[in-house]
Each structure stands twice: as structure tokens, then as C-alpha cells.
Residue frames as a rotation matrix with the C-alpha (Angstrom) as fourth column:
TYR 1
0.475 0.110 -0.873 -7.01
0.630 -0.736 0.250 45.21
-0.615 -0.669 -0.418 -0.53
GLN 2
0.641 -0.272 0.718 -5.78
0.491 -0.574 -0.655 48.46
0.590 0.772 -0.234 -1.96
ALA 3
0.487 -0.557 -0.672 -2.66
0.648 -0.285 0.706 50.23
-0.585 -0.780 0.223 -0.87
VAL 4
0.943 -0.332 -0.008 -0.71
-0.275 -0.766 -0.581 53.32
0.187 0.550 -0.814 -1.86
VAL 5
0.630 -0.755 -0.179 2.79
0.744 0.654 -0.138 52.11
0.221 -0.046 0.974 -2.49
SER 6
-0.323 -0.819 -0.474 4.73
0.867 -0.457 0.198 55.39
-0.379 -0.348 0.858 -2.68
THR 7
0.879 0.446 0.167 4.44
0.476 -0.820 -0.317 59.14
-0.004 0.358 -0.934 -3.16
GLN 8
-0.153 -0.988 -0.039 7.47
0.956 -0.158 0.247 61.01
-0.250 0.001 0.968 -4.43
SER 9
0.899 0.375 -0.223 7.91
0.329 -0.918 -0.220 64.75
-0.288 0.125 -0.950 -4.53
THR 10
-0.149 -0.964 0.221 10.65
0.938 -0.067 0.341 66.31
-0.314 0.258 0.914 -6.72
GLY 11
-0.954 -0.297 0.033 10.81
0.295 -0.918 0.266 70.05
-0.048 0.263 0.963 -6.85
SER 12
-0.679 0.708 -0.193 7.63
-0.683 -0.706 -0.185 71.53
-0.267 0.007 0.964 -8.24
SER 13
-0.044 0.694 -0.718 6.12
-0.757 0.446 0.477 68.28
0.651 0.565 0.506 -9.49
THR 14
-0.319 0.048 0.947 4.71
-0.780 0.554 -0.291 65.50
-0.539 -0.831 -0.140 -7.38
THR 15
-0.385 0.155 -0.910 4.52
-0.641 0.665 0.384 62.01
0.664 0.731 -0.157 -8.71
SER 16
-0.152 0.421 0.894 2.13
-0.866 0.379 -0.326 59.61
-0.476 -0.824 0.307 -7.05
THR 17
-0.610 -0.074 -0.789 2.16
-0.518 0.791 0.326 55.89
0.600 0.607 -0.521 -7.70
THR 18
-0.047 0.684 0.728 -0.78
-0.918 0.258 -0.302 53.86
-0.394 -0.683 0.616 -6.59
SER 19
-0.775 -0.223 -0.591 -0.80
-0.453 0.848 0.274 50.06
0.440 0.480 -0.759 -6.76
THR 20
0.220 0.887 0.406 -3.86
-0.974 0.222 0.042 47.92
-0.053 -0.404 0.913 -6.34
LYS 21
-0.718 -0.476 -0.508 -3.23
-0.471 0.870 -0.149 44.31
0.513 0.132 -0.848 -5.21
THR 22
0.383 0.890 0.246 -5.92
-0.871 0.260 0.416 41.78
0.307 -0.374 0.875 -4.37
THR 23
-0.779 -0.625 -0.050 -4.95
-0.546 0.716 -0.435 38.93
0.307 -0.312 -0.899 -2.03
ILE 24
0.313 0.852 -0.419 -7.18
-0.422 0.520 0.742 35.89
0.851 -0.056 0.523 -1.49
MET 25
-0.110 -0.358 0.927 -7.00
-0.993 -0.005 -0.120 34.95
0.047 -0.934 -0.355 2.18
TYR 26
-0.009 0.184 0.983 -8.48
-0.360 0.916 -0.175 31.44
-0.933 -0.355 0.058 1.76
SER 27
-0.428 -0.216 -0.878 -7.27
-0.904 0.095 0.417 29.83
-0.006 0.972 -0.236 -1.42
PHE 28
0.534 0.647 -0.545 -8.67
-0.692 0.705 0.159 26.58
0.486 0.292 0.824 -2.76
LEU 29
-0.032 -0.640 -0.767 -5.67
0.074 0.764 -0.641 24.59
0.997 -0.078 0.023 -1.46
SER 30
-0.880 -0.287 0.379 -5.85
-0.321 -0.230 -0.919 26.07
0.351 -0.930 0.110 2.04
ARG 31
-0.020 0.946 0.324 -9.57
-0.998 -0.002 -0.055 25.30
-0.051 -0.324 0.945 2.25
LEU 32
0.535 0.151 -0.831 -8.94
-0.404 0.910 -0.095 21.75
0.742 0.386 0.548 0.97
ASN 33
-0.512 -0.803 -0.306 -6.22
0.009 0.351 -0.936 21.31
0.859 -0.482 -0.173 3.59
ALA 34
-0.697 0.316 0.644 -8.57
-0.717 -0.344 -0.607 22.46
0.030 -0.884 0.466 6.37
ILE 35
0.414 0.897 -0.151 -11.30
-0.897 0.431 0.101 20.06
0.156 0.093 0.983 5.23
PHE 36
0.283 -0.390 -0.876 -8.85
-0.139 0.887 -0.440 17.15
0.949 0.247 0.197 5.01
ALA 37
-0.782 -0.607 0.142 -7.46
-0.188 0.012 -0.982 17.86
0.594 -0.795 -0.123 8.49
TYR 38
-0.354 0.742 0.569 -10.96
-0.929 -0.206 -0.309 18.03
-0.112 -0.638 0.762 9.97
VAL 39
0.603 0.597 -0.529 -12.11
-0.690 0.723 0.030 14.80
0.400 0.347 0.848 8.27
SER 40
-0.107 -0.740 -0.664 -8.92
-0.046 0.670 -0.741 13.01
0.993 -0.049 -0.106 9.40
PHE 41
-0.838 -0.187 0.513 -9.46
-0.478 -0.202 -0.855 14.11
0.264 -0.961 0.080 13.00
VAL 42
0.054 0.951 0.303 -13.12
-0.987 0.097 -0.128 13.02
-0.151 -0.292 0.944 13.04
THR 43
0.544 0.091 -0.834 -12.24
-0.445 0.874 -0.195 9.67
0.712 0.477 0.516 11.44
GLY 44
-0.513 -0.819 -0.257 -9.53
-0.116 0.364 -0.924 9.09
0.851 -0.444 -0.282 14.04
VAL 45
-0.653 0.355 0.669 -11.96
-0.753 -0.210 -0.623 9.79
-0.081 -0.911 0.405 16.89
ILE 46
0.449 0.874 -0.186 -14.55
-0.891 0.454 -0.018 7.41
0.068 0.174 0.982 15.39
VAL 47
0.233 -0.448 -0.863 -11.94
-0.216 0.841 -0.495 4.64
0.948 0.302 0.099 14.97
CYS 48
-0.806 -0.527 0.269 -10.91
-0.341 0.043 -0.939 5.08
0.483 -0.849 -0.214 18.62
PHE 49
-0.229 0.812 0.537 -14.54
-0.922 -0.005 -0.387 4.64
-0.312 -0.584 0.750 19.73
VAL 50
0.562 0.376 -0.737 -14.86
-0.662 0.739 -0.128 1.58
0.496 0.559 0.664 17.47
ILE 51
-0.285 -0.770 -0.571 -11.81
-0.117 0.620 -0.776 -0.03
0.951 -0.154 -0.267 19.08
LEU 52
-0.860 -0.047 0.508 -13.02
-0.498 -0.139 -0.856 0.79
0.111 -0.989 0.096 22.60
SER 53
0.076 0.990 0.121 -16.51
-0.996 0.082 -0.045 -0.56
-0.055 -0.117 0.992 21.92
THR 54
0.770 0.237 -0.593 -15.20
-0.387 0.912 -0.138 -4.06
0.508 0.335 0.793 21.04
ILE 55
-0.242 -0.967 -0.077 -12.02
-0.486 0.190 -0.853 -4.34
0.840 -0.169 -0.516 23.11
THR 56
-0.539 0.063 0.840 -13.92
-0.831 0.119 -0.543 -5.40
-0.134 -0.991 -0.012 26.21
SER 57
0.571 0.795 -0.205 -15.95
-0.818 0.573 -0.052 -8.15
0.077 0.197 0.977 24.53
GLU 58
-0.322 -0.672 0.667 -14.79
-0.728 0.626 0.279 -11.60
-0.605 -0.395 -0.691 25.63
CYS 59
0.149 0.285 -0.947 -14.67
-0.845 0.534 0.028 -14.67
0.513 0.796 0.320 23.44
GLN 60
-0.458 -0.225 0.860 -15.40
-0.693 0.696 -0.187 -17.97
-0.556 -0.682 -0.474 25.17
PRO 61
-0.081 0.430 -0.899 -16.01
-0.898 0.359 0.253 -20.51
0.432 0.828 0.357 22.41
GLU 62
0.633 0.297 0.715 -17.14
-0.554 0.819 0.151 -24.07
-0.541 -0.491 0.683 22.95
ILE 63
0.070 -0.724 -0.686 -14.23
-0.905 0.243 -0.349 -26.40
0.420 0.645 -0.638 22.13
SER 64
0.666 0.064 0.743 -13.90
-0.424 0.852 0.307 -30.17
-0.614 -0.520 0.594 22.38
PHE 65
0.204 -0.690 -0.695 -10.75
-0.900 0.146 -0.410 -31.97
0.384 0.709 -0.591 21.22
GLN 66
0.594 -0.058 0.803 -9.89
-0.432 0.819 0.378 -35.66
-0.679 -0.571 0.461 21.36
LEU 67
-0.407 -0.785 -0.467 -6.96
-0.898 0.252 0.360 -37.59
-0.164 0.566 -0.808 19.93
LYS 68
0.666 0.736 -0.120 -8.29
-0.743 0.641 -0.193 -40.63
-0.065 0.217 0.974 18.06
ASP 69
0.871 -0.371 0.323 -5.33
0.365 0.927 0.079 -42.68
-0.328 0.049 0.943 16.89
VAL 70
0.192 -0.889 -0.416 -1.58
-0.680 -0.426 0.597 -42.38
-0.708 0.168 -0.686 16.34
ASN 71
0.959 0.269 -0.092 -1.25
-0.240 0.590 -0.771 -43.93
-0.153 0.761 0.630 12.89
GLN 72
0.531 -0.845 -0.056 2.50
0.471 0.350 -0.810 -43.57
0.704 0.404 0.584 12.59
PHE 73
0.861 -0.482 0.160 5.33
-0.446 -0.566 0.694 -42.91
-0.244 -0.669 -0.702 14.99
ARG 74
0.752 -0.577 0.319 8.62
0.651 0.725 -0.225 -43.52
-0.101 0.377 0.921 13.29
LYS 75
-0.051 -0.862 -0.504 12.09
0.244 -0.500 0.831 -42.30
-0.968 -0.081 0.236 12.50
TYR 76
0.839 0.265 0.475 12.17
0.527 -0.182 -0.830 -40.17
-0.133 0.947 -0.292 9.38
GLN 77
0.436 -0.818 0.375 15.67
0.061 -0.389 -0.919 -39.33
0.898 0.424 -0.119 8.16
ASP 78
-0.608 -0.693 -0.386 17.24
0.454 0.095 -0.886 -37.96
0.651 -0.714 0.257 11.35
THR 79
-0.694 0.460 0.554 14.00
-0.662 -0.711 -0.239 -36.87
0.284 -0.532 0.798 13.07
ASP 80
-0.792 0.588 0.162 10.96
0.372 0.676 -0.637 -38.25
-0.484 -0.444 -0.754 14.89
LEU 81
-0.797 0.586 -0.148 7.73
-0.475 -0.456 0.753 -38.18
0.374 0.670 0.641 12.88
ALA 82
-0.751 0.648 0.131 4.21
0.314 0.524 -0.792 -38.73
-0.582 -0.553 -0.596 14.21
ILE 83
-0.781 0.618 -0.090 0.98
-0.374 -0.347 0.860 -38.85
0.500 0.705 0.503 12.21
PHE 84
-0.848 0.517 -0.114 -2.33
0.392 0.469 -0.791 -39.01
-0.356 -0.716 -0.601 14.05
THR 85
-0.436 0.808 0.396 -6.06
0.324 -0.269 0.907 -38.38
0.840 0.523 -0.145 13.67
PHE 86
-0.946 0.116 -0.303 -8.35
0.246 -0.352 -0.903 -36.40
-0.212 -0.929 0.304 15.97
ASP 87
0.028 0.980 0.198 -11.90
0.936 -0.096 0.339 -35.24
0.351 0.176 -0.920 16.64
LEU 88
-0.919 -0.299 -0.258 -12.59
0.369 -0.881 -0.295 -31.50
-0.140 -0.366 0.920 16.93
ASP 89
0.121 0.965 0.234 -15.83
0.912 -0.201 0.358 -29.70
0.392 0.170 -0.904 17.72
THR 90
-0.812 -0.371 -0.452 -15.85
0.519 -0.813 -0.265 -25.91
-0.268 -0.450 0.852 18.02
ASP 91
0.320 0.875 0.363 -18.44
0.918 -0.382 0.112 -23.17
0.237 0.297 -0.925 18.09
PHE 92
-0.686 -0.678 -0.265 -17.06
0.710 -0.703 -0.039 -19.64
-0.159 -0.215 0.964 17.63
ARG 93
-0.052 0.743 0.667 -20.42
0.716 -0.438 0.544 -17.91
0.696 0.506 -0.509 17.05
LYS 94
0.716 0.314 -0.624 -20.20
0.689 -0.463 0.558 -16.15
-0.113 -0.829 -0.547 20.43
CYS 95
-0.155 -0.906 -0.393 -16.95
0.685 -0.385 0.618 -14.51
-0.712 -0.174 0.681 19.31
TRP 96
-0.523 -0.043 0.851 -18.45
0.806 -0.349 0.478 -12.75
0.277 0.936 0.217 16.30
HIS 97
0.232 0.610 -0.758 -19.56
0.531 -0.732 -0.427 -9.12
-0.815 -0.303 -0.493 16.33
TRP 98
0.944 0.316 0.097 -19.61
0.242 -0.460 -0.855 -6.38
-0.225 0.830 -0.510 13.73
ASN 99
0.605 -0.769 -0.206 -15.86
-0.774 -0.629 0.077 -5.65
-0.189 0.113 -0.976 14.09
VAL 100
0.062 -0.586 0.808 -14.59
-0.163 0.793 0.587 -9.23
-0.985 -0.168 -0.046 13.61
ARG 101
0.077 -0.133 -0.988 -13.05
-0.984 -0.172 -0.053 -9.88
-0.163 0.976 -0.144 10.20
GLN 102
0.370 0.029 -0.929 -12.03
-0.393 0.911 -0.128 -13.53
0.842 0.412 0.348 10.66
VAL 103
0.608 -0.202 0.768 -11.07
-0.701 0.317 0.638 -16.20
-0.372 -0.927 0.051 13.19
PHE 104
0.056 -0.686 -0.725 -7.94
-0.697 0.493 -0.520 -18.29
0.715 0.535 -0.451 12.70
VAL 105
0.725 0.262 0.637 -8.19
-0.644 0.585 0.493 -21.72
-0.244 -0.767 0.593 14.39
SER 106
0.081 -0.745 -0.662 -5.31
-0.658 0.459 -0.597 -24.18
0.749 0.484 -0.453 14.74
VAL 107
0.999 0.039 -0.018 -4.36
-0.016 0.725 0.688 -27.40
0.039 -0.688 0.725 16.51
VAL 108
0.325 -0.931 0.169 -0.87
-0.683 -0.354 -0.638 -27.10
0.654 0.092 -0.751 17.96
ALA 109
0.712 -0.251 -0.656 1.42
0.511 0.826 0.238 -29.70
0.482 -0.504 0.716 19.55
GLU 110
0.472 -0.545 0.693 3.41
-0.667 -0.735 -0.124 -28.22
0.576 -0.404 -0.711 22.44
TYR 111
0.903 -0.235 -0.358 6.22
0.379 0.830 0.409 -30.07
0.201 -0.505 0.839 24.15
GLU 112
0.660 -0.734 0.159 9.62
-0.721 -0.559 0.409 -29.75
-0.212 -0.385 -0.898 25.78
THR 113
0.848 -0.471 -0.243 12.86
0.301 0.806 -0.509 -31.42
0.436 0.359 0.826 24.71
ARG 114
0.408 -0.800 -0.441 16.45
0.764 0.034 0.645 -31.48
-0.500 -0.599 0.625 25.84
LEU 115
-0.488 -0.631 0.603 17.42
0.868 -0.424 0.258 -29.19
0.093 0.650 0.755 22.94
ASN 116
-0.649 0.351 0.676 14.54
-0.060 -0.908 0.414 -26.72
0.759 0.228 0.610 23.26
LYS 117
-0.963 0.268 -0.012 12.63
0.015 0.009 -1.000 -25.75
-0.268 -0.963 -0.013 26.35
PHE 118
-0.055 0.993 -0.108 9.45
-0.117 -0.114 -0.987 -24.94
-0.992 -0.042 0.122 24.41
ASN 119
-0.974 -0.193 0.120 8.38
0.074 0.227 0.971 -26.37
-0.215 0.954 -0.207 21.05
GLN 120
0.000 0.989 -0.148 5.21
-0.276 -0.143 -0.951 -25.62
-0.961 0.041 0.273 19.06
VAL 121
-0.971 -0.212 0.111 4.19
0.034 0.337 0.941 -27.44
-0.237 0.917 -0.320 15.88
VAL 122
-0.162 0.939 -0.303 0.99
-0.801 -0.305 -0.515 -26.54
-0.576 0.159 0.802 14.01
VAL 123
-0.839 -0.122 0.530 -0.61
0.090 0.930 0.356 -29.74
-0.536 0.346 -0.770 12.70
TRP 124
-0.277 0.804 0.527 -3.95
0.949 0.144 0.280 -28.37
0.149 0.578 -0.803 11.45
ASP 125
-0.743 0.109 -0.660 -5.49
0.178 -0.919 -0.352 -24.95
-0.645 -0.379 0.663 10.84
GLU 126
-0.202 0.730 0.653 -8.49
0.963 0.028 0.267 -23.23
0.177 0.683 -0.708 9.31
ILE 127
-0.993 -0.034 -0.110 -9.57
0.046 -0.993 -0.113 -19.64
-0.105 -0.117 0.988 8.63
VAL 128
-0.197 0.980 -0.007 -13.21
0.960 0.192 -0.202 -18.89
-0.197 -0.047 -0.979 9.47
GLN 129
-0.960 -0.238 0.150 -14.43
0.274 -0.908 0.316 -15.80
0.061 0.345 0.937 7.62
GLU 130
-0.348 0.902 0.254 -18.17
-0.413 -0.391 0.823 -15.94
0.842 0.182 0.509 8.31
LYS 131
-0.484 0.239 0.842 -20.20
-0.862 0.037 -0.506 -16.38
-0.152 -0.970 0.189 11.48
GLU 132
0.585 0.806 -0.096 -22.36
-0.806 0.562 -0.186 -19.03
-0.096 0.186 0.978 9.79
LYS 133
0.599 -0.436 -0.672 -19.25
-0.135 0.772 -0.621 -21.17
0.790 0.463 0.403 9.18
SER 134
-0.167 -0.733 0.660 -17.80
-0.795 -0.296 -0.529 -20.85
0.583 -0.613 -0.533 12.68
VAL 135
0.514 0.290 0.807 -19.14
-0.690 0.699 0.188 -24.22
-0.509 -0.654 0.560 13.85
ILE 136
-0.184 -0.678 -0.711 -16.46
-0.884 0.430 -0.181 -26.83
0.429 0.596 -0.679 13.08
HIS 137
0.546 0.381 0.747 -17.29
-0.644 0.761 0.083 -30.52
-0.536 -0.526 0.660 13.40
LEU 138
0.030 -0.646 -0.763 -14.47
-0.871 0.357 -0.337 -32.91
0.490 0.675 -0.552 12.49
LYS 139
0.738 0.184 0.649 -14.43
-0.498 0.798 0.340 -36.67
-0.456 -0.574 0.680 13.05
ASN 140
0.506 -0.619 0.601 -11.31
0.504 0.778 0.376 -38.77
-0.700 0.113 0.705 12.64
GLU 141
0.986 -0.111 -0.126 -9.60
-0.167 -0.719 -0.675 -35.83
-0.016 0.686 -0.727 10.91
ALA 142
0.451 -0.888 0.089 -6.10
0.888 0.437 -0.139 -36.33
0.085 0.141 0.986 9.52
MET 143
0.151 -0.514 -0.845 -3.38
0.409 -0.746 0.526 -33.78
-0.900 -0.425 0.097 10.18
GLU 144
0.992 0.125 -0.034 -2.73
0.032 -0.492 -0.870 -31.14
-0.125 0.862 -0.491 7.52
TYR 145
0.408 -0.912 0.045 0.95
-0.709 -0.347 -0.614 -30.81
0.575 0.219 -0.788 8.40
PRO 146
0.340 -0.307 -0.889 3.31
0.344 0.920 -0.187 -33.53
0.876 -0.242 0.418 9.67
PHE 147
0.919 -0.097 0.382 4.25
-0.391 -0.345 0.853 -33.54
0.049 -0.934 -0.355 13.33
GLN 148
0.585 -0.796 -0.155 8.00
0.526 0.518 -0.674 -33.73
0.617 0.313 0.722 13.09
ASP 149
0.859 -0.410 -0.306 10.61
0.112 -0.434 0.894 -32.98
-0.499 -0.802 -0.327 15.73
GLN 150
0.713 -0.638 -0.290 13.96
-0.651 -0.449 -0.612 -31.57
0.260 0.625 -0.736 14.67
GLY 151
-0.513 -0.857 0.050 15.70
-0.819 0.472 -0.326 -34.44
0.255 -0.208 -0.944 16.46
HIS 152
-0.403 0.364 -0.840 14.57
0.218 0.929 0.298 -37.42
0.889 -0.063 -0.454 18.50
GLY 153
-0.932 -0.023 0.362 12.67
-0.304 -0.496 -0.813 -35.53
0.198 -0.868 0.455 21.15
LEU 154
-0.049 0.999 -0.012 9.28
-0.861 -0.036 0.507 -37.23
0.506 0.035 0.862 20.80
ARG 155
-0.021 0.032 -0.999 10.17
0.117 0.993 0.029 -40.68
0.993 -0.116 -0.025 22.12
ASN 156
-0.122 0.076 -0.990 9.02
0.933 0.348 -0.088 -41.18
0.337 -0.934 -0.114 25.71
ASN 157
-0.976 -0.207 -0.072 7.89
0.218 -0.942 -0.255 -37.55
-0.015 -0.265 0.964 25.84
ALA 158
-0.131 0.962 -0.241 4.60
0.780 -0.050 -0.623 -35.90
-0.611 -0.269 -0.744 26.81
VAL 159
-0.925 -0.056 0.376 3.03
0.315 -0.665 0.677 -33.73
0.212 0.745 0.633 24.12
ASN 160
-0.402 0.801 -0.444 0.19
0.335 -0.323 -0.885 -31.33
-0.852 -0.505 -0.138 24.91
LEU 161
-0.666 0.288 0.688 -2.25
0.699 -0.081 0.711 -30.96
0.261 0.954 -0.147 22.00
THR 162
-0.465 0.435 -0.771 -3.94
0.378 -0.690 -0.617 -27.57
-0.801 -0.578 0.156 22.24
VAL 163
0.150 0.574 0.805 -6.50
0.979 -0.201 -0.039 -25.62
0.140 0.794 -0.592 20.22
HIS 164
-0.649 -0.418 -0.636 -5.44
0.472 -0.876 0.094 -22.03
-0.597 -0.239 0.766 19.46
TRP 165
0.295 0.691 0.659 -7.58
0.953 -0.263 -0.151 -19.26
0.069 0.673 -0.736 18.02
ASN 166
-0.762 -0.537 -0.362 -6.80
0.504 -0.843 0.190 -15.77
-0.407 -0.038 0.913 16.86
ILE 167
0.390 0.920 0.052 -9.56
0.820 -0.321 -0.474 -13.20
-0.419 0.227 -0.879 16.47
MET 168
-0.737 -0.633 0.238 -8.68
0.661 -0.601 0.449 -10.64
-0.141 0.488 0.861 13.80
MET 169
0.135 0.772 -0.621 -10.59
0.524 -0.587 -0.617 -7.38
-0.841 -0.242 -0.484 14.01
SER 170
0.508 0.067 0.859 -11.27
0.797 -0.414 -0.440 -4.96
0.326 0.908 -0.263 11.19
ASN 171
0.171 -0.466 0.868 -10.09
-0.269 -0.870 -0.414 -2.21
0.948 -0.163 -0.274 13.56
GLY 172
0.657 0.029 0.753 -8.27
-0.751 -0.058 0.658 -2.83
0.063 -0.998 -0.017 16.81
PRO 173
-0.326 -0.901 0.286 -5.90
-0.925 0.366 0.098 -5.36
-0.193 -0.233 -0.953 18.32
MET 174
0.094 0.257 -0.962 -5.77
-0.441 0.877 0.191 -9.08
0.893 0.406 0.196 17.51
THR 175
0.263 0.032 0.964 -6.34
-0.947 0.199 0.252 -11.52
-0.184 -0.979 0.083 20.36
TRP 176
-0.293 -0.421 -0.859 -4.65
-0.478 0.842 -0.250 -14.89
0.828 0.337 -0.448 20.85
GLU 177
0.188 0.380 0.906 -6.21
-0.960 0.268 0.087 -17.55
-0.209 -0.886 0.415 23.05
LYS 178
-0.458 -0.285 -0.842 -5.77
-0.514 0.858 -0.011 -21.28
0.725 0.428 -0.540 23.54
LYS 179
0.459 0.589 0.666 -7.39
-0.885 0.367 0.285 -24.21
-0.076 -0.720 0.690 25.27
ASN 180
-0.647 -0.709 0.279 -5.64
-0.705 0.696 0.134 -27.40
-0.289 -0.110 -0.951 26.32
GLY 181
0.175 0.715 -0.677 -7.03
-0.879 0.424 0.220 -30.36
0.444 0.557 0.702 24.46
GLN 182
0.994 0.107 0.011 -5.25
-0.104 0.923 0.370 -33.54
0.029 -0.369 0.929 25.47
THR 183
0.140 -0.982 0.127 -1.83
-0.965 -0.106 0.241 -34.72
-0.223 -0.156 -0.962 26.61
VAL 184
0.976 0.087 -0.199 -0.34
-0.150 0.932 -0.329 -37.80
0.157 0.351 0.923 24.97
VAL 185
0.248 -0.924 0.290 2.88
-0.651 0.062 0.756 -39.57
-0.717 -0.377 -0.586 25.92
PHE 186
0.583 -0.112 -0.805 4.66
-0.724 0.378 -0.577 -41.06
0.369 0.919 0.139 22.94
PRO 187
0.979 -0.182 0.092 6.28
0.116 0.869 0.480 -44.49
-0.167 -0.460 0.872 23.46
SER 188
0.295 -0.951 -0.095 10.00
-0.478 -0.233 0.847 -45.08
-0.827 -0.205 -0.524 23.68
GLU 189
-0.585 -0.439 0.682 9.88
0.324 0.644 0.693 -47.38
-0.743 0.626 -0.235 20.64
TYR 190
-0.692 0.311 -0.651 8.74
-0.690 -0.551 0.469 -46.54
-0.213 0.774 0.596 17.13
SER 191
-0.426 0.624 0.655 5.53
0.370 0.781 -0.503 -48.04
-0.826 0.028 -0.564 15.81
TRP 192
-0.829 0.178 -0.530 3.68
-0.541 -0.496 0.679 -47.90
-0.142 0.850 0.507 12.50
ASN 193
-0.400 0.791 0.462 0.01
0.332 0.595 -0.732 -48.78
-0.854 -0.139 -0.501 12.30
ARG 194
-0.993 0.114 0.039 -1.87
0.005 -0.289 0.957 -48.75
0.120 0.950 0.287 9.00
């Protein structure tokens, strides 16, 4: 825009000063900021619809678990240690949709002791990253991690072996589910079978 800054009059002579100043109302940075804000808003709305479209989908996989044999049940240092084998059949194909990134599957021993009201020990796990690999068929599978109590809480105690799964989405909340597999009561005496 153009503006007359000042006009001065002194005696018989008049001095006029005119200044021309051009202001850009929408600079490159202000336009870039507006575009970024708009794109961020639209992306946020789309992500919200993505989360809402998959949050109501239920996952009911087919799971079969059976304890095969307790190979070892012994004292290890100052703790109880159990090593066993199991059969596991799962089918998580119903849980997959376009927003699922991976499924984390684990076999967990849950039990109660005098020292702790609730104990959980993961003895086996697997990460499934493709729908085609979501059928798990294990026969006489050995544990990945030892089943070890922090004291002597396994003797003459009931342990519930459960199958847990965690569905991890690309966008949205993670879900945790579990299914009871089998309850085993460990003997009061140690045993070691080979």
C-alpha cells in the first residue's frame, strides 16, 4: 500500500514527504504454516476414524493347550524349578485386519503363594507378524524360559497354565486377552524324569 507519512509547512515553503511501503499480507512462511495446520487436522481426523473402525472388532481365536509331561521338578539353589513340555494349537487368522501390525502370543504360568498373592511366569512366547503365519501347531514343545519360583512355592501348589495374546495395532489401542489352558498341581516332593 502507499501512504503519505507527513506534510510539514514552515513559513512560505511547504515540504511534503511521501513514503511508499509495500507489505505482503501472506508471506511464504504464513502460507506454509496454514497448509501444515490444515494437513495436521485432516490427518488427525482420519486417524480417529481408523481407530474407531477397528476398535469394535472382536478377536476370538481358536486355542487348544495341553500339558504333556513334567520333565523336571526340583530344587535349584534356593528356589523351585519346573521344566515341562506341552502341546499348543492356535489359529489367530480371525484376529487379523488391515490395522493389525502383529500378535504377541505367550504361555504363562499363574499361581498363588504365601509370599505373593499373584504370580505370573512366562514360559514360552512368539511374535506373529503375518496373517499367513498365525496358525501355530506345536507338539511336545519344550519351554523357552525356565519356570522358577522365587522361593519354594511350587510344591503342593496348583498352577494355572494360560495362553495370553496381545494384538498390536498400527493405530489405536493394544488389546490383552487370555484363555485358561490347564491347571496342574505340583507334588509335595521333588522329582526328576529324563
